[in-house]
N, C-alpha and C positions, 0 to 999 in steps of 0.2 A: 588184575591189572589186567586183561587179557594182549597183551604187547609182550609181555615177558613170557623169558623159554622158560620149559620145565627147569622143576629144579635137581633132577638126576642129570644134565648138561652141567652145574656148577662148577663139581668138585675135580672133572677130567678138565675142564675148559682154566680154571684156576688152577691146575699145576700144570698145562701149558705156558699160560699165560705167566705167570711168575720162573719160571725157570729159562724159559726165550729171553727175557729181558736181558741178563749178564751174559747171556749168548752172542745176542746182537750189540753189547757194549762193548764185548773184548772183539768181537770183528770190525765192529767201525771202527771201533780205537787202532788199533793193529795195522790193519786193513793187510790181514797174509788170506783173504776169502775173498782178495780184487779176480784172480785168472781163475776162482773155481766158478763152474758151471755157467761159461763164457756161450752168449747162443747173440745169433747176428737178431738184433729187433729195431724197431719200426721211430725214433721216437719222433713226436712232433714239435719240436722245443725241444734244443742241446745247445748250449756254447760250449764253443774250445777256446780257449785262453791260456797258451803261455806266457809267462814272464818274466820280460826279457834282462840277463845280465851280461856284462861283457867276454862279448863273442859268442854271441847265441843271437839268434833272429826270436822276435815274436809270430807265433804265428794262432793269428784272430780268425775267425769263422766259426761258422751256424755248422751244427751236425743236424740238424733237424730237417725232417721230410727226408732221408735217405739211410739206407741198411748201413747199422754201428755192429758191434761187438762191443757188447755186455756185459761182465759179470753178474749175475741173479740174487746168489746170495742174501744182498742187503734187502731188496724187495720182495724174496720169500719172508725174510723173519721179519718183516716192518707188517705184514700183511698174514703171518702166523702171530703175531703179538693184535693185532687191532682184531680179527675175529675173536681169536680166544677170549682178549680185554674184553669188546662189545657182550659175550654172550656169558662170560663170566659177571660181566657188574650189571646184566639186566638179563638173568634168572631168578625165578621167583623162590621163593627162603623155604625149608622146610614148609613151616607154618608163619601162611603170609595171612600178616590180618592188616589192618588201617594206619596204627604204632607201629609196623615194618615198610609198609608203603609211607607216611611223614618219614621217617628218620632216615628214607631211601631219597626221598625229593630233596631235606633240608643237605642228606650228603651230597650228591648231585650241586646240587647248589653254590655251596662249600668248596666242592674239589675247580665250580666253573670261575670262581671269583679267587681263588688261591694262582692255581692256572694261568688265569689271564693278567692278573699281578705281577707272577713272574714275567710274561710278555713284556708288559709294558715295562717292567726293570728291564730287559734287556734290550727293547727296541732302544733305549740311554746308551746299553752302557757294552752294545757287541756291536759290532758290523760288517759291512761286504758279508760273502760266502757264508760266512762264520754263522751270520744270520738267519742263514738259510736250516744253517743241524738243529738251531732252536725252535726252529719252525716245525720242525722234522720231531724233538721229543716232545710239544706240546702235542702232538697227535698223539701220544702215546701218554701222556703224562694228566689229560682228565681224567681217565680210565684210569693210569695209578691210583691215583690221587682220590679217586671216587671207591675203588676198594678197600683201599687205609682207610678212608676217615669213616663207609660206612662201615665196618668189621670192625673198626678201635669205639664208634658208637651203639650198637648188635651189645659186644663183649664187655661195655659198659651196662646198656638197659639187663645182662641177663645174667648179669655179677653184681648188679647194685641196686 
C-alpha cells in the first residue's frame, strides 16, 4: 500500500511509543510535571471552576481568548505518543504481502471495536470531567490496541 511509512521507521517509533506511554501515565497520575515547561499559551477554550467549600468562594469563568500560563509536558507527551504510534502502526512490515495487509486491516477493525466498546461502557459509568480523561486515553487506545492485536496476529502467523 502506498500510504504506509517505510519499514525502517517501525523499530524506533515502536520504542518511542511504548516507552513514552508509562512516562505519560506517571506524569498524568502524579501531576509532578504540571509546573515544568510553563509557557504563555493562547487557548481557544478554557474553563476555570473552583469547587466551593466552607470559607472559600467559587471561581467560575472562562480563560479562553487570553494568554494564560500552562505546563506543556502533557501536551508534548501526548503528541509524541500519537506521532510515534501512528508511524509504528502504519509502517510496512519487512516482508509486506496481501496476507499481512489483511491481518493489518482486521486488527485495525478489531481495535476500533474494542476501543469504542470501552468508550460506550465508560459513557454510562464515568461522568463529568473524568470522562474527558477517558477520551484522551481513547486517542492512545486505538493505536495501542491495534499494535498489540496486530503483533499478536503476526506472532501467531509466523509461529503457527
